[in-house]
C-alpha positions as CSV (number, residue, x, y, z in Angstrom):
1,D,-9.0,-31.0,6.0
2,F,-11.9,-29.3,7.8
3,G,-9.9,-26.0,8.2
4,S,-10.3,-23.9,11.3
5,T,-13.2,-23.1,13.6
6,G,-13.6,-21.7,17.1
7,V,-13.7,-24.1,20.0
8,T,-16.8,-22.5,21.4
9,S,-18.3,-20.9,18.4
10,G,-18.5,-23.1,15.5
11,T,-18.6,-26.4,13.6
12,V,-17.6,-27.4,10.1
13,S,-19.5,-30.0,8.0
14,R,-18.1,-31.9,5.1
15,I,-20.0,-34.3,2.8
16,F,-18.1,-37.3,1.4
17,T,-19.3,-39.4,-1.5
18,I,-18.6,-43.1,-2.0
19,H,-18.6,-44.1,-5.7
20,N,-18.9,-47.8,-6.7
21,T,-16.8,-48.0,-9.9
22,G,-17.1,-51.8,-9.9
23,S,-19.5,-54.1,-11.7
24,E,-21.2,-55.5,-8.7
25,S,-22.9,-54.1,-5.6
26,L,-20.6,-52.6,-2.9
27,N,-21.8,-53.6,0.6
28,L,-20.8,-51.4,3.5
29,T,-20.6,-53.8,6.4
30,G,-19.4,-51.9,9.5
31,S,-21.4,-50.9,12.5
32,P,-21.5,-48.0,12.2
33,L,-21.1,-47.9,8.4
34,V,-18.5,-45.1,8.8
35,A,-16.4,-45.4,12.0
36,V,-14.3,-42.6,13.5
37,S,-11.2,-43.4,15.4
38,G,-7.9,-41.8,16.5
39,T,-6.5,-39.3,18.9
40,H,-9.3,-36.7,18.6
41,A,-12.2,-38.9,17.4
42,A,-14.7,-37.3,19.7
43,D,-14.2,-34.0,17.8
44,F,-15.6,-35.6,14.6
45,T,-19.1,-37.0,14.3
46,V,-20.7,-38.8,11.4
47,T,-24.1,-37.1,11.4
48,V,-25.5,-38.7,8.2
49,Q,-24.5,-42.3,7.5
50,P,-24.3,-43.6,3.9
51,S,-26.5,-46.3,2.4
52,S,-25.3,-49.8,3.2
53,V,-25.6,-51.0,-0.4
54,V,-24.1,-49.1,-3.3
55,V,-25.2,-50.5,-6.7
56,A,-22.6,-50.9,-9.5
57,G,-22.0,-47.4,-11.0
58,G,-23.9,-45.8,-8.1
59,S,-22.9,-43.6,-5.2
60,T,-23.9,-42.7,-1.6
61,S,-22.9,-39.8,0.7
62,F,-22.2,-39.3,4.3
63,T,-21.7,-36.2,6.5
64,V,-19.0,-35.6,9.1
65,V,-19.1,-32.6,11.5
66,F,-16.0,-31.2,13.1
67,N,-16.7,-29.6,16.5
68,P,-13.3,-29.1,18.3
69,S,-13.1,-29.6,22.0
70,A,-9.7,-27.8,22.3
71,G,-7.5,-25.5,20.4
72,G,-4.8,-26.7,17.9
73,L,-4.7,-29.4,15.4
74,R,-7.2,-32.2,15.9
75,T,-6.8,-35.5,14.0
76,A,-8.9,-38.6,13.5
77,A,-9.4,-41.4,10.9
78,L,-12.4,-42.7,9.1
79,S,-12.9,-46.3,8.3
80,I,-15.5,-47.9,6.0
81,A,-15.7,-51.7,6.2
82,N,-17.0,-53.2,3.0
83,N,-16.9,-56.2,0.6
84,D,-14.2,-54.8,-1.8
85,S,-11.5,-57.4,-1.9
86,N,-8.5,-55.0,-2.0
87,E,-9.8,-52.0,-0.1
88,N,-11.4,-53.4,3.0
89,P,-11.5,-51.4,5.1
90,Y,-11.3,-48.2,3.2
91,N,-9.4,-45.8,5.5
92,F,-8.4,-42.2,5.4
93,S,-7.2,-39.4,7.8
94,I,-9.1,-36.2,8.6
95,Q,-8.0,-33.1,10.5
96,G,-9.2,-29.7,11.6
97,T,-7.9,-26.9,13.8
98,G,-9.7,-25.6,16.9
99,T,-9.1,-21.9,17.3
100,T,-9.3,-19.9,20.5
101,A,-9.7,-16.1,20.2
102,P,-11.1,-13.4,22.3
103,E,-14.3,-11.5,21.2
104,I,-15.2,-8.3,22.9
105,G,-18.7,-7.2,23.5
106,L,-20.1,-4.4,25.5
107,L,-23.4,-4.3,27.4
108,G,-25.4,-1.5,29.0
109,N,-28.5,-2.4,30.9
110,S,-28.0,-6.0,29.7
111,Q,-28.4,-4.7,26.1
112,A,-25.6,-5.2,23.5
113,I,-23.9,-2.0,22.3
114,S,-22.5,-2.5,18.8
115,D,-19.0,-1.5,17.9
116,G,-19.2,1.9,16.2
117,D,-22.7,2.6,17.5
118,S,-23.2,6.4,17.1
119,T,-26.8,6.6,18.2
120,P,-27.1,7.0,22.0
121,S,-30.1,5.1,23.5
122,I,-31.8,5.1,26.8
123,T,-32.4,1.3,26.4
124,D,-28.6,0.5,26.5
125,L,-27.8,3.4,28.8
126,T,-25.7,5.3,26.2
127,D,-28.1,8.2,26.5
128,F,-27.4,9.7,29.9
129,G,-30.5,11.9,29.8
130,S,-30.6,15.3,31.5
131,T,-29.1,16.6,34.7
132,A,-28.3,20.0,36.3
133,V,-25.2,21.7,35.0
134,S,-24.1,22.6,38.5
135,G,-23.9,19.6,40.9
136,G,-25.9,17.1,38.8
137,T,-24.5,13.7,37.9
138,V,-25.7,10.6,36.1
139,T,-23.9,7.3,36.6
140,R,-24.1,4.4,34.2
141,T,-22.5,1.0,34.5
142,F,-21.3,-0.9,31.4
143,T,-20.1,-4.5,31.2
144,V,-17.2,-5.7,29.0
145,A,-18.0,-9.2,27.9
146,N,-15.7,-11.7,26.2
147,T,-17.8,-14.1,24.1
148,G,-14.7,-15.7,22.7
149,D,-12.8,-18.6,24.1
150,A,-9.4,-17.0,24.9
151,T,-8.5,-14.3,27.3
152,L,-9.4,-10.8,26.2
153,N,-6.7,-8.2,27.2
154,L,-7.7,-4.5,27.4
155,T,-4.5,-2.8,26.4
156,G,-5.3,0.9,26.1
157,S,-4.0,3.4,28.6
158,P,-6.4,4.2,30.1
159,R,-8.4,1.0,29.3
160,V,-11.5,3.1,28.5
161,Q,-10.9,6.4,26.7
162,I,-13.4,9.2,26.2
163,S,-13.3,11.3,23.1
164,E,-15.3,13.8,21.0
165,A,-16.3,17.4,21.6
166,N,-17.7,17.1,25.1
167,A,-15.4,14.5,26.5
168,A,-14.6,16.6,29.6
169,D,-18.2,16.2,30.7
170,F,-17.8,12.5,31.2
171,T,-15.5,10.5,33.6
172,V,-14.8,6.8,33.9
173,S,-14.9,6.3,37.7
174,V,-14.2,2.6,37.7
175,L,-12.0,1.0,35.1
176,P,-12.7,-2.6,33.9
177,S,-10.2,-5.4,34.7
178,A,-7.2,-5.5,32.3
179,S,-8.1,-9.1,31.2
180,V,-11.4,-10.9,30.8
181,A,-11.4,-14.7,30.6
182,G,-13.1,-16.4,27.7
183,G,-16.8,-16.6,28.2
184,A,-16.7,-14.1,31.1
C-alpha cells in the first residue's frame, strides 16, 4: 500500500526486495523483469528494475513509483516471470490513493505572501507606502491562487476581512471569487 499522495503534488516510491531462498540461481525472465498491469497500471512505474539473475541466498531490489492520475483508490498488480517451478510468475497487488485538496496561496506583485506574514513589504505590495491623510489613496491588487488540485472555496463573510488597530483605513474594493478552481 503506497498510502496517499496528491494528484498534482506528489509521488510515493517503494523499494521491494526479491530474496532467493533456494539452492540454485533464480532467473527473472520477463520483459520487463517486473511488469505492471491492472486497472490503474499507468499510475505505477518501475523506475529501477532488479537484476535478472539472483544467486542462491542472494537478493536484488527494484523501485516502484506511485504517481496518481486521479483521485481515489488506484490499483494495479506486479508480475515477475522467473524459473521458480511453483511461483512463476510471482504476482502481487499494489494500491495507493490519489488525493485532491485545495491549497490557498496569496500573491502581491507576483510575489508569494506567506500565511501569518507580519512584516509588510514593498516587494509584495503589503507595504502601502505613504499618502496624504486627506484625499490620498493607494490601491493594491492581490491574487488568490489555488495551487492544489480541488476547488478552493472562500467561505468568510466577507471573503476578505480586515482587522487590527487601523482597519478602518483600509477597504477591499473588489472581492475575489467565492471559489477558485484547482491550479487557478
